[in-house]
TIVEXTI-448355 format. One record per residue (C-alpha): z, y negated, x. Coordinates in Angstrom, 2 decimals, always signed. Layout:
BEGIN
Z Y X
Z Y X
...
REM end
This chain:
BEGIN
Z Y X
-4.97 -4.63 +4.63
-3.74 -4.81 +1.12
-0.41 -2.66 +0.67
+0.60 -0.50 -2.73
+1.40 -2.76 -4.99
-1.96 -3.98 -4.22
-3.47 -1.22 -5.21
-1.53 -0.33 -8.38
-3.45 -3.98 -9.93
-7.38 -2.09 -9.06
-5.96 +1.36 -10.72
-5.47 -0.51 -13.61
-8.09 -3.37 -13.46
-10.03 +0.01 -13.47
-8.55 +2.24 -16.72
-10.48 +1.11 -19.13
-13.34 +2.56 -17.32
-11.21 +6.15 -17.64
-13.23 +8.61 -20.21
-16.99 +7.33 -19.22
-19.60 +8.13 -17.86
-21.46 +6.98 -14.55
-24.77 +5.71 -15.58
-26.31 +4.40 -12.26
-24.36 +4.68 -8.33
-25.65 +2.37 -5.49
-24.60 +0.99 -2.09
-24.20 +2.00 +1.90
-21.88 +4.22 +2.29
-22.94 +7.55 +4.12
-21.15 +9.91 +1.53
-22.88 +11.57 -1.33
-22.72 +8.92 -3.36
-24.86 +9.68 -6.16
-22.73 +13.40 -7.17
-21.33 +10.72 -9.48
-24.41 +9.53 -11.46
-23.66 +10.77 -14.68
-20.39 +12.57 -14.09
-17.44 +11.21 -16.27
-14.76 +9.45 -14.26
-11.72 +11.32 -15.26
-8.79 +9.42 -14.31
-7.57 +6.43 -11.26
-4.93 +7.33 -9.47
-3.26 +5.65 -6.47
-1.73 +7.00 -3.19
-0.27 +4.20 -1.04
-3.35 +2.13 +0.43
-4.96 +4.33 -1.79
-7.07 +4.37 -4.83
-9.00 +7.62 -5.99
-11.42 +7.91 -8.84
-11.26 +10.88 -10.11
-14.36 +13.19 -11.44
-14.43 +17.07 -12.04
-14.28 +19.41 -9.15
-13.76 +15.88 -7.00
-12.35 +12.83 -6.14
-13.86 +9.64 -4.33
-10.97 +7.69 -2.19
-11.50 +4.55 -1.13
-9.30 +2.45 +1.90
-9.46 -1.34 +1.64
-9.21 -1.47 +5.23
-8.41 -4.89 +6.76
-10.80 -7.14 +5.18
-11.98 -5.03 +1.86
-11.99 -5.40 -2.42
-13.06 -5.31 -5.12
-14.64 -6.66 -7.88
-14.64 -5.44 -11.36
-18.23 -6.60 -14.04
-18.79 -8.65 -11.43
-21.53 -8.60 -7.36
-21.06 -10.88 -4.47
-23.51 -11.22 -1.49
-21.38 -8.72 -0.11
-23.04 -5.92 +1.57
-21.99 -3.44 -1.45
-20.57 -0.01 +0.24
-20.28 +1.48 -2.69
-20.90 +0.88 -6.89
-20.57 +1.96 -10.32
-22.13 +1.52 -13.09
-21.00 +2.22 -17.32
-22.32 +1.93 -20.43
-20.42 -1.29 -20.41
-18.90 -2.87 -17.26
-18.84 -2.01 -13.48
-16.83 -1.97 -10.66
-17.91 -2.84 -7.07
-16.82 -2.52 -3.56
-17.10 -3.86 -0.60
-16.08 -3.77 +3.41
-14.16 +0.31 +2.19
-14.00 +2.98 +3.34
-15.66 +5.91 +1.39
-14.80 +9.75 +0.85
-15.51 +13.09 -1.21
-12.22 +14.91 -1.36
-13.31 +17.93 -2.78
-11.06 +20.05 -5.61
-8.31 +19.17 -7.19
-6.74 +15.84 -5.57
-3.71 +17.03 -6.11
-4.17 +19.56 -3.38
-4.37 +16.01 -0.72
-1.32 +13.42 -1.37
+2.71 +14.31 -2.29
+3.48 +12.03 -4.42
+7.36 +11.82 -4.00
+6.56 +10.12 -0.98
+4.56 +7.07 -2.63
+6.98 +4.45 -2.86
+5.03 +3.40 -6.48
+4.91 +6.60 -8.09
+7.01 +8.21 -10.75
+8.13 +10.89 -8.72
+9.09 +8.55 -5.52
+11.91 +10.57 -4.00
+14.24 +7.90 -1.90
+16.33 +11.24 -0.32
+12.73 +13.31 +0.66
+12.62 +10.24 +2.99
+15.96 +9.74 +4.05
+15.11 +12.98 +5.78
+12.42 +12.10 +7.36
+13.63 +9.22 +8.95
+15.84 +11.19 +9.68
+13.90 +12.94 +12.04
+12.38 +10.16 +13.53
+15.95 +8.62 +15.10
+14.32 +6.93 +17.85
+11.20 +5.39 +15.87
+11.61 +1.33 +15.51
+12.62 +0.95 +12.07
+9.82 -1.84 +11.56
+7.59 +1.71 +12.43
+9.41 +4.13 +10.26
+8.97 +1.65 +7.25
+5.34 +2.08 +7.82
+4.98 +5.56 +7.78
+2.25 +6.36 +5.12
+3.95 +9.67 +4.75
+7.62 +8.23 +4.41
+6.63 +5.07 +2.35
+3.23 +4.97 +0.97
+1.75 +2.07 +0.13
+4.49 -0.46 +1.96
+3.30 -2.35 +4.21
+3.86 -5.47 +6.99
+4.35 -7.98 +4.01
+7.10 -5.02 +2.59
+8.59 -4.43 +5.72
+8.95 -7.46 +6.58
+10.05 -9.12 +3.65
+12.29 -5.88 +2.94
+14.60 -6.00 +6.17
+14.88 -9.51 +6.02
+16.27 -9.06 +2.48
+19.09 -6.37 +4.04
+19.89 -8.27 +7.28
+18.23 -5.42 +9.55
+16.12 -6.17 +12.55
+13.36 -4.98 +12.98
+13.28 -3.60 +16.29
+16.48 -1.44 +15.75
+16.58 +1.92 +16.08
+16.96 +3.84 +12.93
+19.01 +6.59 +14.13
+21.25 +4.02 +15.03
+21.52 +2.18 +11.65
+24.33 +2.89 +9.36
+23.81 +5.96 +6.69
+24.44 +3.77 +4.07
+22.38 +0.60 +5.03
+19.69 +2.69 +5.98
+20.01 +4.05 +1.94
+20.29 +0.94 +0.27
+16.71 -0.16 +2.24
+15.69 +2.32 +1.18
+15.87 +1.39 -2.33
+15.58 -1.98 -1.55
+11.38 -0.61 -0.22
+10.96 +0.56 -4.01
+12.93 -2.66 -5.38
+10.58 -5.53 -3.41
+7.83 -2.73 -4.02
+8.12 -3.41 -7.93
+8.89 -6.98 -7.92
+5.76 -7.63 -5.58
+3.58 -6.76 -8.23
+5.41 -8.47 -10.91
+4.79 -11.92 -8.33
+1.17 -11.28 -7.31
+0.43 -9.91 -11.33
+1.23 -13.86 -12.18
-0.73 -14.91 -8.64
+3.51 -17.20 -7.39
+3.92 -13.61 -4.88
+4.11 -16.05 -1.75
+6.59 -17.95 -3.35
+8.49 -15.29 -2.91
+8.55 -14.67 +1.01
+12.07 -15.43 +2.62
+10.63 -14.19 +5.75
+6.98 -13.46 +6.10
+4.54 -15.87 +7.60
+7.99 -17.90 +7.43
+9.18 -20.38 +10.51
+13.08 -21.03 +8.51
+15.66 -18.44 +7.71
+16.01 -19.02 +3.80
+19.61 -17.44 +4.34
+21.01 -18.88 +7.15
+18.50 -21.95 +8.03
+17.54 -20.35 +11.82
+14.37 -19.99 +13.06
+12.16 -17.26 +12.34
+10.89 -15.32 +15.45
+7.97 -14.41 +15.40
+6.71 -11.18 +17.94
+4.55 -7.95 +17.33
+7.32 -4.63 +17.52
+6.99 -1.38 +17.49
+4.31 +1.10 +18.15
+1.93 -0.76 +15.91
+2.56 -4.07 +17.24
+2.19 -5.51 +13.74
+3.29 -8.86 +13.22
+7.22 -9.22 +11.94
+9.65 -12.52 +10.92
+12.62 -11.84 +11.48
+16.62 -13.73 +11.97
+18.59 -12.95 +14.68
+21.16 -14.41 +14.02
+21.23 -12.47 +10.62
+19.65 -9.78 +11.22
+21.30 -7.82 +13.40
+19.88 -5.28 +15.57
+21.11 -1.70 +16.06
+20.26 +0.51 +19.29
REM end
């Protein structure tokens, strides 16, 4: 599933179409996608893992789920979920979730929860974390109302970076360390963005999918952790368990 930084890249690639009118719409989405025909694309936003195509009075929310993809000015044989044509160019989505949001898009989203947004509020994130002391930190980092845009890669890399075991209880982690983790979630997300743009993201992974800890040389544990049962890669030697 694409994480927040990957959606920012999608937004940037779609940005040249802002201000242009949709000349044709196609796709097998059950939503009323034809209402975009003849409408001007006013803006393209992201919130976490959502790509938002904004029109006058409504917004189309695109979620790429586990296997979704998109192409700019290209097509592929896979069934088209949503395709938008403009006078010069097109945007095509495959295996994605499409939903219409009526009215002002700002009424649907807390931008301060989006790890990639200029309005990101780490203080608000800390308040939310403290309200969930019995939640494993591996689950807390994936809560989109706290860290919108954080996915499994960011989770694993950030927890390794700050030396926290993924099965630690949020309320047992020292506040200063929890604050550092919150700060690193945003820092790492922007590093992720730059590495992905330069096609070197995997070269910078220190924990995700790795077998050996790049810090101490110990074997990494691969395990489905927390209630979300997502894959965690962690070092029991240098990532402390707080319970």
